[in-house]
N, CA, C and O atoms as a printed pandas DataFrame, in Angstrom:
     atom_number atom_name residue_name chain_id  residue_number  x_coord  y_coord  z_coord
0              1         N          MET        A               1   71.172  132.909  111.754
1              2        CA          MET        A               1   71.649  131.696  111.126
2              3         C          MET        A               1   72.283  132.062  109.788
3              4         O          MET        A               1   72.850  133.148  109.660
4              5         N          TYR        A               2   72.205  131.206  108.812
5              6        CA          TYR        A               2   72.874  131.415  107.540
6              7         C          TYR        A               2   71.860  131.716  106.436
7              8         O          TYR        A               2   70.745  131.195  106.458
8              9         N          PRO        A               3   72.245  132.555  105.472
9             10        CA          PRO        A               3   71.358  132.796  104.345
10            11         C          PRO        A               3   71.223  131.535  103.489
11            12         O          PRO        A               3   72.087  130.658  103.508
12            13         N          LEU        A               4   70.139  131.465  102.751
13            14        CA          LEU        A               4   69.845  130.293  101.924
14            15         C          LEU        A               4   70.979  129.987  100.952
15            16         O          LEU        A               4   71.315  128.819  100.756
16            17         N          GLU        A               5   71.567  130.992  100.350
17            18        CA          GLU        A               5   72.634  130.767   99.366
18            19         C          GLU        A               5   73.827  130.057   99.998
19            20         O          GLU        A               5   74.402  129.145   99.404
20            21         N          GLU        A               6   74.193  130.481  101.206
21            22        CA          GLU        A               6   75.311  129.841  101.893
22            23         C          GLU        A               6   74.975  128.409  102.270
23            24         O          GLU        A               6   75.825  127.524  102.175
24            25         N          VAL        A               7   73.767  128.181  102.689
25            26        CA          VAL        A               7   73.334  126.832  103.050
26            27         C          VAL        A               7   73.392  125.924  101.828
27            28         O          VAL        A               7   73.879  124.796  101.912
28            29         N          LEU        A               8   72.902  126.408  100.701
29            30        CA          LEU        A               8   72.899  125.593   99.486
30            31         C          LEU        A               8   74.313  125.322   98.982
31            32         O          LEU        A               8   74.604  124.219   98.520
32            33         N          THR        A               9   75.181  126.307   99.066
33            34        CA          THR        A               9   76.578  126.113   98.657
34            35         C          THR        A               9   77.250  125.075   99.545
35            36         O          THR        A               9   77.932  124.170   99.062
36            37         N          TRP        A              10   77.046  125.221  100.851
37            38        CA          TRP        A              10   77.628  124.280  101.796
38            39         C          TRP        A              10   77.089  122.872  101.565
39            40         O          TRP        A              10   77.843  121.899  101.600
40            41         N          GLU        A              11   75.790  122.768  101.330
41            42        CA          GLU        A              11   75.169  121.462  101.100
42            43         C          GLU        A              11   75.726  120.822   99.838
43            44         O          GLU        A              11   75.958  119.613   99.811
44            45         N          ALA        A              12   75.943  121.612   98.796
45            46        CA          ALA        A              12   76.505  121.080   97.552
46            47         C          ALA        A              12   77.922  120.557   97.780
47            48         O          ALA        A              12   78.290  119.505   97.256
48            49         N          GLU        A              13   78.714  121.289   98.559
49            50        CA          GLU        A              13   80.068  120.838   98.876
50            51         C          GLU        A              13   80.033  119.537   99.675
51            52         O          GLU        A              13   80.807  118.617   99.412
52            53         N          MET        A              14   79.136  119.468  100.644
53            54        CA          MET        A              14   79.004  118.246  101.447
54            55         C          MET        A              14   78.540  117.083  100.584
55            56         O          MET        A              14   79.006  115.955  100.748
56            57         N          SER        A              15   77.631  117.359   99.673
57            58        CA          SER        A              15   77.142  116.323   98.768
58            59         C          SER        A              15   78.279  115.780   97.908
59            60         O          SER        A              15   78.375  114.571   97.693
60            61         N          ASP        A              16   79.139  116.670   97.416
61            62        CA          ASP        A              16   80.295  116.239   96.631
62            63         C          ASP        A              16   81.236  115.377   97.466
63            64         O          ASP        A              16   81.722  114.348   96.996
64            65         N          ARG        A              17   81.492  115.800   98.706
65            66        CA          ARG        A              17   82.364  115.011   99.588
66            67         C          ARG        A              17   81.768  113.640   99.871
67            68         O          ARG        A              17   82.476  112.633   99.858
68            69         N          LEU        A              18   80.467  113.604  100.126
69            70        CA          LEU        A              18   79.813  112.315  100.386
70            71         C          LEU        A              18   79.880  111.412   99.162
71            72         O          LEU        A              18   80.070  110.203   99.293
72            73         N          ALA        A              19   79.725  111.987   97.977
73            74        CA          ALA        A              19   79.830  111.194   96.748
74            75         C          ALA        A              19   81.234  110.616   96.599
75            76         O          ALA        A              19   81.397  109.467   96.189
76            77         N          GLU        A              20   82.246  111.412   96.933
77            78        CA          GLU        A              20   83.624  110.920   96.891
78            79         C          GLU        A              20   83.827  109.780   97.891
79            80         O          GLU        A              20   84.468  108.778   97.576
80            81         N          HIS        A              21   83.278  109.939   99.092
81            82        CA          HIS        A              21   83.390  108.881  100.102
82            83         C          HIS        A              21   82.683  107.611   99.634
83            84         O          HIS        A              21   83.207  106.512   99.817
84            85         N          ARG        A              22   81.518  107.744   99.040
85            86        CA          ARG        A              22   80.794  106.571   98.544
86            87         C          ARG        A              22   81.589  105.856   97.458
87            88         O          ARG        A              22   81.635  104.626   97.412
88            89         N          GLN        A              23   82.214  106.641   96.587
89            90        CA          GLN        A              23   83.019  106.054   95.525
90            91         C          GLN        A              23   84.217  105.307   96.114
91            92         O          GLN        A              23   84.524  104.192   95.692
92            93         N          MET        A              24   84.894  105.923   97.093
93            94        CA          MET        A              24   86.030  105.256   97.722
94            95         C          MET        A              24   85.589  104.010   98.478
95            96         O          MET        A              24   86.290  102.998   98.470
96            97         N          LEU        A              25   84.443  104.078   99.123
97            98        CA          LEU        A              25   83.922  102.917   99.838
98            99         C          LEU        A              25   83.681  101.768   98.868
99           100         O          LEU        A              25   83.974  100.613   99.178
100          101         N          SER        A              26   83.154  102.083   97.713
101          102        CA          SER        A              26   82.933  101.057   96.689
102          103         C          SER        A              26   84.260  100.435   96.245
103          104         O          SER        A              26   84.363   99.217   96.100
104          105         N          VAL        A              27   85.263  101.272   96.032
105          106        CA          VAL        A              27   86.588  100.776   95.641
106          107         C          VAL        A              27   87.165   99.882   96.733
107          108         O          VAL        A              27   87.697   98.810   96.445
108          109         N          TYR        A              28   87.060  100.321   97.988
109          110        CA          TYR        A              28   87.571   99.517   99.101
110          111         C          TYR        A              28   86.871   98.162   99.183
111          112         O          TYR        A              28   87.510   97.144   99.447
112          113         N          ARG        A              29   85.584   98.153   98.960
113          114        CA          ARG        A              29   84.839   96.883   99.034
114          115         C          ARG        A              29   85.241   95.944   97.907
115          116         O          ARG        A              29   85.326   94.734   98.113
116          117         N          TRP        A              30   85.491   96.487   96.712
117          118        CA          TRP        A              30   85.972   95.647   95.613
118          119         C          TRP        A              30   87.356   95.094   95.938
119          120         O          TRP        A              30   87.652   93.934   95.654
120          121         N          MET        A              31   88.198   95.929   96.534
121          122        CA          MET        A              31   89.530   95.477   96.923
122          123         C          MET        A              31   89.438   94.362   97.957
123          124         O          MET        A              31   90.183   93.383   97.899
124          125         N          ARG        A              32   88.512   94.520   98.906
125          126        CA          ARG        A              32   88.331   93.488   99.936
126          127         C          ARG        A              32   87.888   92.180   99.295
127          128         O          ARG        A              32   88.381   91.114   99.662
128          129         N          MET        A              33   86.961   92.251   98.341
129          130        CA          MET        A              33   86.512   91.028   97.670
130          131         C          MET        A              33   87.665   90.372   96.912
131          132         O          MET        A              33   87.822   89.152   96.952
132          133         N          ASP        A              34   88.469   91.179   96.225
133          134        CA          ASP        A              34   89.606   90.647   95.480
134          135         C          ASP        A              34   90.609   89.984   96.426
135          136         O          ASP        A              34   91.092   88.886   96.147
136          137         N          LEU        A              35   90.919   90.644   97.536
137          138        CA          LEU        A              35   91.862   90.076   98.496
138          139         C          LEU        A              35   91.317   88.801   99.137
139          140         O          LEU        A              35   92.063   87.853   99.382
140          141         N          THR        A              36   90.021   88.787   99.404
141          142        CA          THR        A              36   89.404   87.582   99.979
142          143         C          THR        A              36   89.503   86.423   98.989
143          144         O          THR        A              36   89.779   85.290   99.384
144          145         N          ASP        A              37   89.279   86.705   97.704
145          146        CA          ASP        A              37   89.436   85.663   96.678
146          147         C          ASP        A              37   90.878   85.171   96.615
147          148         O          ASP        A              37   91.121   83.969   96.510
148          149         N          ARG        A              38   91.833   86.096   96.678
149          150        CA          ARG        A              38   93.250   85.698   96.653
150          151         C          ARG        A              38   93.595   84.846   97.865
151          152         O          ARG        A              38   94.352   83.883   97.750
152          153         N          ARG        A              39   93.057   85.185   99.005
153          154        CA          ARG        A              39   93.311   84.419  100.225
154          155         C          ARG        A              39   92.769   82.997  100.083
155          156         O          ARG        A              39   93.423   82.026  100.463
156          157         N          THR        A              40   91.567   82.897   99.530
157          158        CA          THR        A              40   90.950   81.584   99.319
158          159         C          THR        A              40   91.800   80.735   98.376
159          160         O          THR        A              40   91.988   79.540   98.601
160          161         N          ILE        A              41   92.304   81.360   97.329
161          162        CA          ILE        A              41   93.158   80.634   96.370
162          163         C          ILE        A              41   94.442   80.172   97.054
163          164         O          ILE        A              41   94.886   79.041   96.853
164          165         N          LEU        A              42   95.037   81.052   97.864
165          166        CA          LEU        A              42   96.261   80.668   98.572
166          167         C          LEU        A              42   96.028   79.496   99.513
167          168         O          LEU        A              42   96.866   78.601   99.623
168          169         N          LEU        A              43   94.892   79.506  100.185
169          170        CA          LEU        A              43   94.594   78.426  101.130
170          171         C          LEU        A              43   94.222   77.132  100.420
171          172         O          LEU        A              43   94.317   76.055  101.009
172          173         N          GLY        A              44   93.802   77.224   99.170
173          174        CA          GLY        A              44   93.369   76.040   98.436
174          175         C          GLY        A              44   94.487   75.303   97.741
175          176         O          GLY        A              44   94.274   74.215   97.205
176          177         N          GLY        A              45   95.672   75.875   97.739
177          178        CA          GLY        A              45   96.790   75.225   97.060
178          179         C          GLY        A              45   97.325   74.049   97.844
179          180         O          GLY        A              45   96.994   73.853   99.014
180          181         N          GLU        A              46   98.169   73.258   97.170
181          182        CA          GLU        A              46   98.767   72.100   97.834
182          183         C          GLU        A              46   99.737   72.546   98.922
183          184         O          GLU        A              46   99.787   71.954  100.000
184          185         N          GLN        A              47  100.494   73.576   98.636
185          186        CA          GLN        A              47  101.400   74.129   99.634
186          187         C          GLN        A              47  100.966   75.563   99.904
187          188         O          GLN        A              47  100.665   76.317   98.978
188          189         N          ILE        A              48  100.938   75.926  101.164
189          190        CA          ILE        A              48  100.494   77.263  101.532
190          191         C          ILE        A              48  101.706   78.174  101.644
191          192         O          ILE        A              48  102.635   77.911  102.408
192          193         N          ASP        A              49  101.676   79.244  100.873
193          194        CA          ASP        A              49  102.725   80.263  100.918
194          195         C          ASP        A              49  102.395   81.190  102.088
195          196         O          ASP        A              49  101.580   82.104  101.962
196          197         N          THR        A              50  103.041   80.937  103.224
197          198        CA          THR        A              50  102.698   81.691  104.431
198          199         C          THR        A              50  103.040   83.170  104.320
199          200         O          THR        A              50  102.340   84.008  104.888
200          201         N          LEU        A              51  104.099   83.501  103.602
201          202        CA          LEU        A              51  104.453   84.904  103.425
202          203         C          LEU        A              51  103.373   85.634  102.620
203          204         O          LEU        A              51  102.936   86.719  103.002
204          205         N          ALA        A              52  102.953   85.041  101.522
205          206        CA          ALA        A              52  101.901   85.647  100.704
206          207         C          ALA        A              52  100.588   85.732  101.477
207          208         O          ALA        A              52   99.869   86.728  101.394
208          209         N          LEU        A              53  100.287   84.678  102.229
209          210        CA          LEU        A              53   99.074   84.673  103.031
210          211         C          LEU        A              53   99.109   85.786  104.082
211          212         O          LEU        A              53   98.109   86.464  104.313
212          213         N          HIS        A              54  100.253   85.961  104.705
213          214        CA          HIS        A              54  100.417   87.028  105.699
214          215         C          HIS        A              54  100.239   88.398  105.045
215          216         O          HIS        A              54   99.600   89.276  105.625
216          217         N          GLN        A              55  100.788   88.592  103.863
217          218        CA          GLN        A              55  100.658   89.866  103.160
218          219         C          GLN        A              55   99.203   90.156  102.802
219          220         O          GLN        A              55   98.739   91.288  102.933
220          221         N          VAL        A              56   98.495   89.143  102.355
221          222        CA          VAL        A              56   97.074   89.309  102.027
222          223         C          VAL        A              56   96.275   89.623  103.278
223          224         O          VAL        A              56   95.397   90.486  103.254
224          225         N          ASP        A              57   96.569   88.932  104.371
225          226        CA          ASP        A              57   95.872   89.208  105.631
226          227         C          ASP        A              57   96.129   90.640  106.118
227          228         O          ASP        A              57   95.213   91.304  106.604
228          229         N          GLU        A              58   97.364   91.109  105.989
229          230        CA          GLU        A              58   97.693   92.490  106.375
230          231         C          GLU        A              58   96.934   93.482  105.489
231          232         O          GLU        A              58   96.411   94.483  105.980
232          233         N          ALA        A              59   96.877   93.207  104.206
233          234        CA          ALA        A              59   96.156   94.095  103.289
234          235         C          ALA        A              59   94.661   94.097  103.608
235          236         O          ALA        A              59   94.015   95.144  103.560
236          237         N          LEU        A              60   94.120   92.940  103.930
237          238        CA          LEU        A              60   92.710   92.860  104.311
238          239         C          LEU        A              60   92.430   93.672  105.571
239          240         O          LEU        A              60   91.410   94.356  105.661
240          241         N          LEU        A              61   93.322   93.598  106.525
241          242        CA          LEU        A              61   93.168   94.368  107.761
242          243         C          LEU        A              61   93.165   95.867  107.458
243          244         O          LEU        A              61   92.330   96.606  107.980
244          245         N          ARG        A              62   94.098   96.315  106.616
245          246        CA          ARG        A              62   94.157   97.738  106.266
246          247         C          ARG        A              62   92.911   98.183  105.515
247          248         O          ARG        A              62   92.399   99.276  105.757
248          249         N          ILE        A              63   92.423   97.357  104.617
249          250        CA          ILE        A              63   91.207   97.692  103.855
250          251         C          ILE        A              63   90.021   97.795  104.804
251          252         O          ILE        A              63   89.214   98.717  104.684
252          253         N          GLU        A              64   89.903   96.862  105.745
253          254        CA          GLU        A              64   88.806   96.909  106.719
254          255         C          GLU        A              64   88.867   98.202  107.538
255          256         O          GLU        A              64   87.836   98.811  107.824
256          257         N          GLN        A              65   90.069   98.611  107.907
257          258        CA          GLN        A              65   90.226   99.854  108.654
258          259         C          GLN        A              65   89.814  101.057  107.809
259          260         O          GLN        A              65   89.164  101.972  108.315
260          261         N          MET        A              66   90.183  101.067  106.540
261          262        CA          MET        A              66   89.811  102.178  105.659
262          263         C          MET        A              66   88.302  102.220  105.443
263          264         O          MET        A              66   87.713  103.299  105.374
264          265         N          ILE        A              67   87.678  101.051  105.336
265          266        CA          ILE        A              67   86.224  100.995  105.195
266          267         C          ILE        A              67   85.568  101.581  106.439
267          268         O          ILE        A              67   84.632  102.374  106.339
268          269         N          GLU        A              68   86.056  101.193  107.597
269          270        CA          GLU        A              68   85.478  101.684  108.855
270          271         C          GLU        A              68   85.622  103.206  108.981
271          272         O          GLU        A              68   84.666  103.894  109.340
272          273         N          VAL        A              69   86.804  103.720  108.690
273          274        CA          VAL        A              69   87.038  105.159  108.783
274          275         C          VAL        A              69   86.145  105.917  107.802
275          276         O          VAL        A              69   85.576  106.951  108.149
276          277         N          THR        A              70   86.025  105.409  106.592
277          278        CA          THR        A              70   85.198  106.062  105.581
278          279         C          THR        A              70   83.734  106.072  106.002
279          280         O          THR        A              70   83.049  107.079  105.821
280          281         N          CYS        A              71   83.252  104.983  106.556
281          282        CA          CYS        A              71   81.861  104.927  107.028
282          283         C          CYS        A              71   81.631  105.921  108.164
283          284         O          CYS        A              71   80.597  106.588  108.205
284          285         N          ILE        A              72   82.572  106.021  109.068
285          286        CA          ILE        A              72   82.457  106.972  110.180
286          287         C          ILE        A              72   82.416  108.399  109.643
287          288         O          ILE        A              72   81.589  109.203  110.074
288          289         N          GLN        A              73   83.302  108.714  108.708
289          290        CA          GLN        A              73   83.325  110.056  108.128
290          291         C          GLN        A              73   82.007  110.381  107.420
291          292         O          GLN        A              73   81.486  111.490  107.540
292          293         N          MET        A              74   81.483  109.422  106.694
293          294        CA          MET        A              74   80.217  109.637  105.996
294          295         C          MET        A              74   79.087  109.876  106.986
295          296         O          MET        A              74   78.274  110.780  106.792
296          297         N          ASN        A              75   79.027  109.079  108.038
297          298        CA          ASN        A              75   77.975  109.254  109.044
298          299         C          ASN        A              75   78.069  110.622  109.717
299          300         O          ASN        A              75   77.052  111.272  109.959
300          301         N          GLU        A              76   79.284  111.051  110.013
301          302        CA          GLU        A              76   79.469  112.361  110.642
302          303         C          GLU        A              76   79.026  113.487  109.706
303          304         O          GLU        A              76   78.382  114.441  110.142
304          305         N          GLN        A              77   79.366  113.378  108.434
305          306        CA          GLN        A              77   78.973  114.411  107.477
306          307         C          GLN        A              77   77.464  114.435  107.270
307          308         O          GLN        A              77   76.869  115.508  107.182
308          309         N          GLU        A              78   76.848  113.274  107.191
309          310        CA          GLU        A              78   75.398  113.222  107.031
310          311         C          GLU        A              78   74.698  113.811  108.252
311          312         O          GLU        A              78   73.687  114.500  108.112
312          313         N          GLU        A              79   75.218  113.550  109.432
313          314        CA          GLU        A              79   74.642  114.116  110.656
314          315         C          GLU        A              79   74.821  115.636  110.679
315          316         O          GLU        A              79   73.927  116.362  111.113
316          317         N          GLU        A              80   75.954  116.102  110.221
317          318        CA          GLU        A              80   76.198  117.539  110.162
318          319         C          GLU        A              80   75.204  118.223  109.223
319          320         O          GLU        A              80   74.701  119.304  109.529
320          321         N          VAL        A              81   74.926  117.600  108.092
321          322        CA          VAL        A              81   73.944  118.149  107.147
322          323         C          VAL        A              81   72.561  118.176  107.795
323          324         O          VAL        A              81   71.842  119.167  107.667
324          325         N          ARG        A              82   72.185  117.117  108.480
325          326        CA          ARG        A              82   70.873  117.074  109.144
326          327         C          ARG        A              82   70.757  118.170  110.207
327          328         O          ARG        A              82   69.730  118.840  110.306
328          329         N          ARG        A              83   71.815  118.345  111.000
329          330        CA          ARG        A              83   71.796  119.384  112.034
330          331         C          ARG        A              83   71.652  120.777  111.437
331          332         O          ARG        A              83   70.884  121.598  111.939
332          333         N          LEU        A              84   72.382  121.039  110.379
333          334        CA          LEU        A              84   72.309  122.358  109.758
334          335         C          LEU        A              84   70.913  122.619  109.213
335          336         O          LEU        A              84   70.338  123.681  109.450
336          337         N          TYR        A              85   70.370  121.655  108.489
337          338        CA          TYR        A              85   69.034  121.844  107.925
338          339         C          TYR        A              85   67.972  121.953  109.014
339          340         O          TYR        A              85   67.028  122.734  108.889
340          341         N          SER        A              86   68.121  121.187  110.059
341          342        CA          SER        A              86   67.164  121.259  111.160
342          343         C          SER        A              86   67.181  122.643  111.789
343          344         O          SER        A              86   66.130  123.240  112.022
344          345         N          GLY        A              87   68.374  123.151  112.062
345          346        CA          GLY        A              87   68.496  124.485  112.637
346          347         C          GLY        A              87   68.005  125.562  111.689
347          348         O          GLY        A              87   67.337  126.510  112.104
348          349         N          TRP        A              88   68.333  125.416  110.431
349          350        CA          TRP        A              88   67.919  126.412  109.440
350          351         C          TRP        A              88   66.403  126.402  109.282
351          352         O          TRP        A              88   65.781  127.462  109.212
352          353         N          ASN        A              89   65.802  125.209  109.224
353          354        CA          ASN        A              89   64.333  125.107  109.104
354          355         C          ASN        A              89   63.639  125.677  110.338
355          356         O          ASN        A              89   62.609  126.342  110.223
356          357         N          ALA        A              90   64.196  125.420  111.504
357          358        CA          ALA        A              90   63.586  125.954  112.744
358          359         C          ALA        A              90   63.630  127.478  112.718
359          360         O          ALA        A              90   62.664  128.136  113.103
360          361         N          LEU        A              91   64.740  128.033  112.271
361          362        CA          LEU        A              91   64.854  129.489  112.190
362          363         C          LEU        A              91   63.897  130.054  111.154
363          364         O          LEU        A              91   63.270  131.087  111.389
364          365         N          GLN        A              92   63.778  129.398  110.026
365          366        CA          GLN        A              92   62.887  129.859  108.965
366          367         C          GLN        A              92   61.430  129.829  109.419
367          368         O          GLN        A              92   60.663  130.737  109.099
368          369         N          SER        A              93   61.048  128.808  110.149
369          370        CA          SER        A              93   59.662  128.722  110.596
370          371         C          SER        A              93   59.344  129.778  111.660
371          372         O          SER        A              93   58.192  130.194  111.791
372          373         N          CYS        A              94   60.350  130.212  112.416
373          374        CA          CYS        A              94   60.156  131.280  113.410
374          375         C          CYS        A              94   59.975  132.639  112.735
375          376         O          CYS        A              94   59.271  133.505  113.254
376          377         N          GLU        A              95   60.613  132.824  111.577
377          378        CA          GLU        A              95   60.550  134.090  110.865
378          379         C          GLU        A              95   59.229  134.285  110.140
379          380         O          GLU        A              95   58.830  135.422  109.886
380          381         N          VAL        A              96   58.543  133.201  109.801
381          382        CA          VAL        A              96   57.324  133.284  109.009
382          383         C          VAL        A              96   56.175  133.776  109.801
383          384         O          VAL        A              96   55.070  133.902  109.273
């Protein structure tokens, strides 16, 4: 398997990537809230600007897609970390 130093280096890199994904997920969620508020304001007016409403709906769709992709990537990375540690721990316990 891998030496401890390589495992720790890899884990640190994965941790950094996961932190970046979490930060982007937070940004995407704030964007979604902002767009949802804008949509509500557009719908609450006396006249509905259908072009603006369509643009907000398109942006909301794209944000939802980015949120989904980011969540999938995070889950895959977390599973990869679990698999590596599980394999490494199993190997370490066999050596003892």
